[in-house]
C-alpha positions, -999 to +999 in steps of 0.1 A: -207+457-018-241+452-030-259+415-035-245+399-066-221+371-078-187+384-081-161+355-097-125+365-087-104+345-114-061+341-111-038+313-117-026+298-080-012+322-059-021+355-079-034+368-040-077+352-049-073+344-006-060+377+003-080+398-017-113+373-003-095+384+029-090+417+030-135+422+016-140+396+044-123+418+072-142+449+060-175+438+066-165+421+106-154+455+109-181+466+106-200+439+129-213+420+100-211+384+093-188+363+068-197+328+059-167+314+048-172+282+027-145+257+016-131+222+017-133+210+055-096+205+056-090+243+055-112+250+081-079+255+110-059+270+082-088+298+073-095+305+113-057+310+118-057+332+088-077+353+104-073+351+143-034+360+131-053+400+131-065+391+163-096+382+176-133+385+150-167+378+150-189+369+128-169+348+110-183+311+102-165+285+081-186+258+064-189+234+039-210+233+006-228+206+026-233+228+063-245+254+039-274+239+020-282+216+051-287+253+072-309+262+042-329+233+044-333+235+081-345+271+080-377+256+062-383+225+075-371+206+045-343+179+058-345+148+057-327+115+072-290+114+064-272+087+044-240+091+046-214+079+018-206+039+029-247+037+031-247+051-003-221+021-011-244+001+011-278+009-011-261+007-042-246-030-033-287-041-026-294-029-054-267-049-075-276-076-060-310-074-066-306-073-106-276-091-105-275-121-080-254-130-055-217-124-051-212-084-059-178-071-043-175-037-025-155-031-049-183-032-077-202-011-054-186+019-053-180+015-089-213+024-094-220+045-065-193+070-076-203+071-110-239+077-093-223+104-072-211+125-103-245+122-120-265+136-092-237+162-085-246+175-123-283+175-122-286+141-143-309+114-138-312+075-144-332+090-181-303+108-192-285+079-199-285+059-224-302+021-223-275-004-241-239-012-228-223-007-190-243+026-195-279+009-194-262-011-164-257+016-143-292+035-154-309+004-141-285+009-110-293+038-102-330+037-111-330+010-083-309+030-054-332+057-056-363+038-047-342+018-018-331+056-005-365+060-005-373+094+019-331+094+030-311+125+017-275+117+001-252+141+001-266+151-036-299+155-024-294+179-005-276+201-029-309+192-055-335+202-024-313+233-013-316+249-044-353+245-048-365+257-016-371+294-003-338+307+014-344+320+046-310+317+063-306+327+098-283+346+108-285+361+074-244+370+065-239+399+048-215+383+028-204+350+013-169+339+006-167+309-019-124+296-016-102+270-021-123+253-047-103+241-084-138+247-097-181+242-091-204+221-106-236+234-124-260+232-094-234+248-067-230+274-091-270+277-095-274+278-059-243+306-056-270+327-082-298+329-066-280+334-033-262+365-050-296+382-056-297+389-017-260+387-008-228+395-023-212+360-033-180+363-036-163+334-057-126+327-063-118+303-089-089+292-117-108+284-142-144+298-151-174+278-159-187+287-193-210+316-190-194+335-164-173+363-165-149+376-141-155+401-118-117+404-114-089+390-133-054+392-109-021+381-123-001+354-107+028+367-080+063+359-078+069+332-057+105+325-043+113+290-060+146+268-056+147+231-067+174+213-051+189+180-067+198+152-040+217+123-051+193+095-037+159+092-018+171+086+015+198+118+008+165+131+001+149+130+031+173+133+056+182+170+036+148+178+041+143+169+078+176+183+088+162+219+066+135+219+087+154+217+122+171+247+109+137+262+099+122+253+132+155+257+154+153+294+175+177+325+160+198+327+188+204+291+183+215+300+143+180+288+136+151+311+116+130+309+143+099+300+123+066+283+141+052+248+130+022+267+115+045+284+095+063+251+075+045+227+055+055+201+039+040+185+007+047+144-004+033+120-024+007+100+000+033+070+000+062+090+015+042+106+041+046+070+067+082+070+064+092+108+075+065+098+103+084+073+115+121+100+118+098+123+139+114+111+172+146+107+161+150+147+146+129+159+172+102+176+146+069+182+156+054+164+123+016+160+119-005+136+093-021+154+074-036+122+054-071+115+057-082+091+072-107+064+082-119+046+107-101+019+104-070+036+112-081+048+150-065+028+178-102+015+177-105+007+141-076-010+145-083-040+167-112-039+149-098-047+117-073-072+136-102-093+143-117-096+112-086-099+086-094-134+070-058-144+068-049-130+108-010-123+113+010-120+144+003-084+149-035-092+145-030-116+178-006-088+194-038-063+187-059-087+202-041-093+240-031-130+227+008-118+230+021-154+234+007-168+203+012-140+183+050-131+195+060-165+180+035-157+149+056-124+139+088-138+147+084-166+122+062-145+094+035-167+097-002-157+088-038-176+078-056-196+098-042-232+093-004-218+095-015-206+131-033-232+141-009-258+137+018-233+152-004-231+182-005-274+180+031-276+180+039-249+210+012-262+229-008-231+232-041-242+215-061-226+250-048-197+237-061-200+199-096-213+210-098-183+226-088-159+197-110-181+175-138-177+196-136-140+197-139-141+158-174-165+154-200-147+150-228-160+168-268-166+153-273-127+165-248-107+146-250-074+165-256-089+195-219-108+190-202-078+175-216-055+206-206-079+227-170-085+208-162-045+205-173-042+241-143-070+253-121-051+228-126-021+250-141+002+226-162+025+240-178+042+215-197+016+198-225+031+176-201+043+148-188+005+141-220-007+146-236+016+126-213+003+090-222-034+101-260-023+099-249-011+064-228-036+058-263-064+066-281-047+041-254-048+016-245-086+017-265-101+045-247-134+033-213-123+038-212-091+061-182-094+075-161-082+049-185-056+041-185-046+081-141-046+073-146-028+036-168+000+050-144+007+080-118+011+056-130+037+035-153+060+058-136+092+063-134+109+094-133+148+103-095+164+094-083+173+126-066+206+133-033+212+125-005+202+154+024+210+139+042+210+107+019+192+083+026+162+063+005+167+032-004+146+001-008+169-029-053+167-027-050+183+007-024+210+003-044+226-020-060+256-005-033+258+021-004+284+018+024+285+042+051+306+046+075+287+037+069+249+021+089+222+007+075+196-015+090+161-018+096+140-050+092+169-078+101+142-101+075+133-136+049+112-126+048+118-094+019+148-090-010+136-116-046+144-113-048+105-129-073+119-157-090+085-172-119+078-192-144+066-167-155+035-173-192+035-180-194+068-196-168+075-222-156+107-235-175+105-265-208+103-244-205+131-225-205+153-258-245+139-265-279+147-257-278+154-217-252+143-210-238+174-225-237+186-190-213+162-178-173+176-179-151+154-202-123+136-180-096+147-206-089+176-194-052+182-191-051+200-162-017+182-153-002+217-158-022+236-135-020+212-107+017+210-110+016+248-108-006+248-075+014+226-060+050+243-064+033+274-049+019+263-021+043+291-002+056+329-001+092+310-008+091+271-017+116+243-018+113+215-047+135+183-040+139+154-062+167+126-063+187+123-091+185+084-091+176+057-069+169+013-072+153+011-109+178+036-122+180+080-132+147+099-119+138+122-147+130+154-127+099+185-133+129+209-136+170+208-135+180+214-100+216+222-082+231+208-053+220+224-019+251+233+007+253+203+028+235+212+067+247+203+100+233+173+114+201+176+131+200+142+150+221+123+177+226+095+146+242+117+124+259+140+154+279+100+161+309+099+145+308+083+113+329+052+117+312+029+101+302-007+111+312-037+090+303-067+110+328-099+106+322-125+076+316-162+091+346-179+097+350-218+103+374-248+107+343-274+100+350-301+073+322-298+050+294-320+056+295-337+018+306-333-015+276-307-031+284-284-001+316-281-019+303-272-052+278-248-039+306-233-022+328-227-052+297-207-065+290-186-032+311-191+000+286-178+020+259-195+012+279-224+015+280-210+050+244-206+054+233-227+038+241-259+065+220-242+091+187-243+061+157-266+070+148-277+036+171-302+018+184-285-009+195-319-037+165-342-044+129-341-057+095-332-045+077-364-034+113-387-030+113-377+004+081-393+011+088-429+000+112-439+024+087-436+052+051-438+036+056-466+010+022-477+019+003-445+015+021-440-019+006-473-029-026-467-025-029-433-041-050-439-072-020-422-091+017-428-078+005-464-071+004-478-102+039-463-112+055-471-083+045-509-090+060-500-126+093-498-115+090-514-083+126-537-092+141-505-096+132-489-054+124-519-034+164-523-026+172-495-031+191-470+000+172-435-005+199-406+008+225-428+017+252-407+034+287-423+026+312-412+052+345-409+045+378-401+056+384-375+031+354-365+020+315-373+024+292-380-004+260-378+000+237-402-025+201-393-037+196-431-048+222-466-043+209-502-055+236-532-053+233-561-072+260-584-067+292-567-076+268-539-099+264-508-080+234-484-097+232-445-086+203-426-091+198-389-093+164-381-079+146-352-098+116-332-093+085-340-112+090-330-151+129-320-139+157-323-164+189-342-160+214-318-146+246-342-140+269-319-158+305-315-140+291-284-136+259-286-120+265-323-104+296-339-087+281-365-063+274-392-088+305-382-107+333-385-078+311-417-064+319-433-100+360-429-092+359-440-062+335-471-067+352-481-100+385-482-079+377-511-060+381-546-071+345-564-060+328-536-083+324-547-117+298-522-132+287-489-120+251-481-136+243-441-133+206-437-140+184-400-137+149-407-126+127-379-124+092-385-101+067-402-118+085-409-151+108-434-160+147-441-148+169-436-178+199-453-178+229-425-183+259-439-180+267-479-178+305-479-167+326-508-167+359-504-180+388-487-155+394-460-186+372-431-165+348-409-182+368-373-186+334-359-161+352-378-133+383-363-138+370-323-142+349-328-108+377-347-090+398-313-099+372-287-088+362-307-053+401-301-048+404-269-056+369-261-035+389-277-004+417-269-006+397-231-007+375-242+022+402-251+047+412-213+044+382-211+067+369-183+050+330-177+037+330-142+018+299-134-003+308-138-042+283-123-062+272-137-097+244-150-119+237-176-091+224-146-072+188-147-091+183-183-078+194-180-042+168-177-018+183-161+012+172-123+007+205-106+001+215-112+040+248-114+029+243-075+016+224-068+046+257-078+064+280-057+046+251-025+052 
């Protein structure tokens, strides 16, 4: 091939990479040199693709950034590199210099992404309007460039490489640019310059304006099957059985595929669940998600140290195992909760050691280096470098920024070590002999096209901003085609329904043939285990427990071990033991003084023990032969003395009116911080209908209680139950 730019146009799975590889092999067989330019995660795939033909010499894979770096190095125009985290830190410093303190990492990242897009398309701050949010971006862009000085961010390398003389050494005989969905104007300008000296083969699915294709390829047939599974669990299980059969040797009725010949595409949030099952199924699954510095084992320990709301898991990660296990078992988080737990359990020494470890000293960098040494982190410099950036971003609150920069800084991709589980964007540019795509449903695979915060669509069509692409281009159909053609044969799986109802598939599928068990658990006899429901012969503690038993026996049984009171309003529980403190309160005190005659001689939470059935009364006060019964409510609480909502007071009324020395019974409702309201004054022996209704319900519930069976009874009351579906878990 003569020097020139050779655009190769074709849809996904049209053979663009295959044709480029054939051209590259022709050059390599003549002992020529080939630069293969692609995305970093494609490196191992490209070398494996060429290695299948045997040993090759002269092939070098590189990213666009590495190509620019080499072009600048040959002419001595390199400068200090500013990585992605450094750009965010400098943008934060620019924002703080313009708008004061209180800049959050998310705000700085928003501006940093916008500046990166502008620089990627060769636009300076002067291209931006001066008003509105675009005007703010213009100011921050200017300040960022001023603070950056002589340092070069990734886009500065792109700019500078387009202006320096091209003296690549060793000189390539062919440059292949493959795996990109599109190239920007600065990249295209550089490739045009390079094409004047060497042939450049550029593969694309959509050509930029003004570029004519050298060849146009047609799509090749790809064998596709769409599988419809009953639910997400069945979908995952069937996928793992299919993988097990694909990798099993042929003599074991498998297909004998190599793990590198198979890949799985799945939404990023589902990959973690698949990895949890790899040991059960004995599959060599590899996590193909992009990893951040915080995802490493050492990074997790540093994040545990920096967590503003520490948990039991953080304590365990830092070596405080005794307190950590207790906190993890109780589900506690936060400094106050963990401190109280340590005091209660006699673990204050361990808690103080944890607090001392996470409390910065006067010299932050020296403290950080000492802490990293204590945590056993060998390579401290990546962490310290991001702490220096955090200090530059916000010297007043550097730890929050340090944590954010550790979460955001991505690591170079690692070579594949088995069947790759890839999120959609990481699967682009890769192909395998067989691909499985999980969750092939509407809405699960999308580029998420939306308008930019700073530069709306109409702004991108005016003046100097015409060079910016529109954000709403409707590229999702092309994206779906790419995802569904990642293998020579592709299996698209989707669940028909889930907890939220039916799922709309991208394509209607068929039920796959059932596969044999692929794990030890699946091979066990399928005898479901149903734990026995609780039983008991103890009498009910009091009448109100019986009422709840009639609603749901299982809940009434479990709540007998609950430490939280089920009846009575908040606030009232303090009055029996803390009267003096409440009387001194500026708001509660005057209210209590106003109604002193009601509560001063009252007995709170009185347990009236009777031979047949106990009664737990909120408040009882006696004046001679007159009894006052109080239903105590929380602040603003509505009366709940209906015979189906409350039994205690009505049952007590029926019993008390049968005593000769009781002349009257007064029934009150009293909300906290409110006034007592007289609900009923009973003088005659003719009892209200509610008393008879409650008695009948008590007898019915007591008879059922004596049977000793406590089965769940689903109903509307489940929405207010705080047992977290324990009954369903017991049945599962």
